[in-house]
MARBA-3410 file (N, C-alpha, C, O; in Angstrom, 1 decimal):
81
39.4,35.2,32.4,40.2,34.0,32.3,41.3,34.1,33.3,41.8,33.2,33.9 ~ 41.9,35.4,33.4,43.0,35.6,34.4,42.5,35.3,35.8,43.3,34.8,36.6 ~ 41.3,35.7,36.1,40.8,35.5,37.5,40.7,34.0,37.8,41.0,33.5,38.9 ~ 40.2,33.2,36.8,40.1,31.8,37.0,41.5,31.1,37.1,41.8,30.3,37.9 ~ 42.3,31.5,36.2,43.7,31.0,36.1,44.5,31.2,37.4,45.2,30.4,37.8
44.4,32.4,37.9,45.1,32.8,39.1,44.5,32.3,40.4,45.1,32.4,41.4 ~ 43.3,31.8,40.3,42.6,31.4,41.5,41.9,32.5,42.3,41.4,32.2,43.4 ~ 41.8,33.7,41.7,41.0,34.8,42.4,39.6,34.4,42.5,38.9,34.9,43.4 ~ 39.1,33.7,41.6,37.7,33.2,41.7,37.8,31.6,41.6,38.6,31.1,40.9 ~ 36.9,31.0,42.3,36.8,29.5,42.4,35.7,29.0,41.5,34.6,28.9,42.0
36.0,28.7,40.3,35.0,28.0,39.5,34.1,29.0,38.6,34.1,30.2,38.8 ~ 33.4,28.4,37.7,32.6,29.1,36.8,31.5,30.0,37.5,31.2,31.1,37.2 ~ 30.9,29.4,38.5,29.8,30.0,39.2,30.2,31.3,39.8,29.6,32.4,39.7 ~ 31.3,31.3,40.6,31.8,32.5,41.2,32.3,33.5,40.2,32.0,34.7,40.3 ~ 32.9,33.1,39.1,33.4,34.0,38.1,32.1,34.7,37.4,32.2,35.9,37.2
31.1,33.9,37.2,29.9,34.5,36.6,29.2,35.5,37.5,28.8,36.6,37.1 ~ 29.2,35.3,38.8,28.7,36.2,39.8,29.5,37.5,39.9,29.0,38.6,39.9 ~ 30.9,37.3,39.9,31.8,38.5,40.1,31.7,39.4,38.8,31.6,40.6,39.0 ~ 31.7,38.8,37.6,31.7,39.6,36.4,30.3,39.8,35.8,30.2,40.4,34.7 ~ 29.3,39.3,36.5,27.9,39.5,36.1,27.7,39.0,34.6,27.1,39.8,33.8
28.0,37.8,34.4,27.8,37.2,33.1,27.2,35.8,33.4,27.2,35.3,34.5 ~ 26.7,35.1,32.3,26.1,33.8,32.5,27.2,32.8,32.8,28.3,32.8,32.2 ~ 26.9,31.9,33.7,27.8,30.8,34.1,28.2,30.0,32.8,29.4,29.6,32.7 ~ 27.2,29.8,32.0,27.5,29.0,30.7,28.5,29.7,29.9,29.3,29.1,29.2 ~ 28.4,31.0,29.8,29.4,31.8,29.0,30.8,31.6,29.6,31.8,31.5,28.8
30.9,31.7,30.9,32.2,31.5,31.5,32.8,30.2,31.1,34.0,30.1,30.8 ~ 32.0,29.1,31.2,32.5,27.8,30.8,32.9,27.8,29.3,33.9,27.2,29.0 ~ 32.1,28.4,28.5,32.5,28.4,27.0,33.8,29.1,26.8,34.7,28.7,26.1 ~ 33.9,30.3,27.5,35.1,31.1,27.3,36.3,30.3,27.8,37.4,30.4,27.2 ~ 36.2,29.7,29.0,37.3,29.0,29.6,37.8,27.8,28.7,39.0,27.7,28.5
36.8,27.1,28.2,37.2,26.0,27.3,37.9,26.5,26.0,38.9,25.9,25.6 ~ 37.4,27.6,25.5,38.0,28.2,24.3,39.4,28.7,24.6,40.4,28.5,23.9 ~ 39.6,29.3,25.8,40.9,29.8,26.2,41.9,28.7,26.4,43.0,28.8,26.0 ~ 41.4,27.6,27.1,42.3,26.5,27.3,42.7,25.8,26.0,43.9,25.4,25.9 ~ 41.9,25.8,25.0,42.2,25.2,23.7,43.1,26.1,22.8,43.9,25.6,22.1
42.9,27.4,22.9,43.6,28.3,22.0,44.1,29.6,22.5,44.6,30.4,21.7 ~ 44.1,29.8,23.8,44.7,31.0,24.4,43.8,32.2,24.2,42.7,32.1,23.8 ~ 44.4,33.3,24.4,43.6,34.6,24.2,43.1,34.8,22.8,42.0,35.3,22.6 ~ 43.9,34.3,21.8,43.4,34.5,20.4,42.1,33.8,20.2,41.3,34.2,19.4 ~ 41.8,32.7,20.9,40.6,32.0,20.7,39.4,32.8,21.2,38.2,32.4,20.9
39.6,33.8,22.0,38.5,34.6,22.6,38.2,35.9,21.8,37.2,36.6,22.1 ~ 39.0,36.1,20.7,38.8,37.3,19.9,37.5,37.1,19.1,37.3,36.1,18.5 ~ 36.6,38.1,19.2,35.3,38.0,18.4,35.6,38.5,17.0,36.0,39.6,16.7 ~ 35.3,37.6,16.1,35.5,37.9,14.7,34.1,38.1,14.1,33.3,37.2,14.0 ~ 33.9,39.3,13.7,32.6,39.7,13.2,32.5,39.4,11.7,33.5,39.6,10.9
31.4,38.8,11.3,31.2,38.5,9.9,29.9,39.3,9.5,29.1,39.6,10.3 ~ 29.8,39.5,8.2,28.6,40.2,7.8,27.4,39.3,8.0,27.5,38.1,7.8 ~ 26.3,39.9,8.3,25.1,39.2,8.5,24.4,38.8,7.2,24.4,39.7,6.3 ~ 23.9,37.6,7.1,23.2,37.3,5.8,21.9,38.2,5.9,21.3,38.3,6.9 ~ 21.5,38.6,4.8,20.2,39.4,4.7,20.0,40.0,3.3,20.6,39.6,2.4
19.0,40.9,3.3,18.7,41.4,2.0,19.8,42.2,1.4,20.7,42.8,2.1 ~ 19.9,42.3,0.1,20.9,43.1,-0.6,20.6,44.6,-0.3,19.6,44.9,0.2 ~ 21.6,45.4,-0.7,21.4,46.8,-0.6,20.1,47.3,-1.2,19.7,46.8,-2.2 ~ 19.5,48.3,-0.6,18.3,48.8,-1.1,18.5,49.8,-2.2,17.7,50.0,-3.1 ~ 19.7,50.4,-2.2,20.0,51.4,-3.3,21.4,51.0,-3.9,22.2,50.4,-3.2
21.6,51.3,-5.1,22.8,51.0,-5.8,23.9,52.1,-5.5,23.6,53.1,-4.9 ~ 25.1,51.8,-6.0,26.2,52.8,-5.7,25.9,54.2,-6.3,26.3,55.2,-5.7 ~ 25.3,54.2,-7.5,25.1,55.5,-8.1,24.1,56.4,-7.3,24.3,57.5,-7.0 ~ 23.0,55.7,-6.9,22.0,56.4,-6.0,22.6,56.8,-4.7,22.3,57.9,-4.1 ~ 23.4,55.9,-4.1,24.1,56.2,-2.9,24.9,57.5,-3.0,25.0,58.3,-2.1
25.7,57.6,-4.1,26.5,58.7,-4.3,25.7,60.0,-4.4,26.1,61.0,-3.8 ~ 24.6,60.0,-5.1,23.7,61.1,-5.2,23.2,61.5,-3.8,23.2,62.7,-3.4 ~ 22.8,60.5,-3.0,22.3,60.8,-1.7,23.3,61.4,-0.8,23.1,62.4,-0.1 ~ 24.5,60.8,-0.8,25.6,61.4,0.0,26.0,62.8,-0.4,26.2,63.7,0.5 ~ 25.9,63.1,-1.7,26.2,64.4,-2.1,25.2,65.4,-1.7,25.5,66.5,-1.3
23.9,65.0,-1.7,22.8,65.8,-1.2,22.9,66.1,0.3,22.7,67.2,0.7 ~ 23.3,65.1,1.0,23.5,65.2,2.5,24.6,66.2,2.7,24.6,66.9,3.7 ~ 25.6,66.2,1.9,26.8,67.1,2.1,26.4,68.6,1.7,26.9,69.5,2.3 ~ 25.6,68.7,0.7,25.3,70.1,0.1,24.1,70.8,0.8,24.0,72.0,0.7 ~ 23.2,70.1,1.4,22.0,70.7,1.9,21.7,70.3,3.3,22.2,69.3,3.9
20.9,71.1,4.0,20.5,70.9,5.4,19.3,69.9,5.3,18.6,69.8,4.2 ~ 18.9,69.3,6.4,17.7,68.4,6.4,16.4,69.2,6.0,15.6,68.7,5.3 ~ 16.4,70.5,6.5,15.2,71.3,6.1,15.1,71.6,4.6,14.1,71.5,4.1 ~ 16.3,71.8,4.0,16.3,72.1,2.6,15.9,70.8,1.8,15.4,70.9,0.7 ~ 16.2,69.7,2.4,15.8,68.4,1.7,14.4,68.0,2.1,13.9,66.9,1.7
13.7,68.8,2.9,12.3,68.5,3.4,12.3,67.3,4.2,11.3,66.5,4.2 ~ 13.3,67.1,5.0,13.3,66.0,6.0,12.9,66.5,7.3,13.6,67.4,7.9 ~ 11.8,66.0,7.8,11.2,66.5,9.1,12.0,66.0,10.3,12.4,64.8,10.3 ~ 12.3,66.8,11.2,13.0,66.3,12.4,12.0,66.1,13.5,11.0,66.9,13.7 ~ 12.1,65.0,14.3,11.2,64.8,15.4,12.0,65.1,16.7,13.1,64.7,16.8
11.3,65.8,17.6,12.0,66.2,18.8,11.3,65.5,20.0,11.8,65.7,21.1
END
C-alpha cells in the first residue's frame, strides 16, 4: 500500500508484478486500506467450522501424559524414515 500511495508503483498491475501477487488482491487490499487504513488489512483468523474434537478432555490428558512419560518406541508408535 505504501508503494501505491507513494507512487513507487503505478497502478494495481505494476504492484502485482513487483510484489508477485494477484492484481485482484492488490485492488482488494487497496480498497480496504482506503476505507479503513492499515487496521483494515489485519487478518483476523477465526476457527474453521468442522467436526468436533475426536477425543474428549480426559482422554487428551491421558494422551499428553503418555507422550511426556514415554518414548514413541515405548508406546509402539512406528517411525517412518
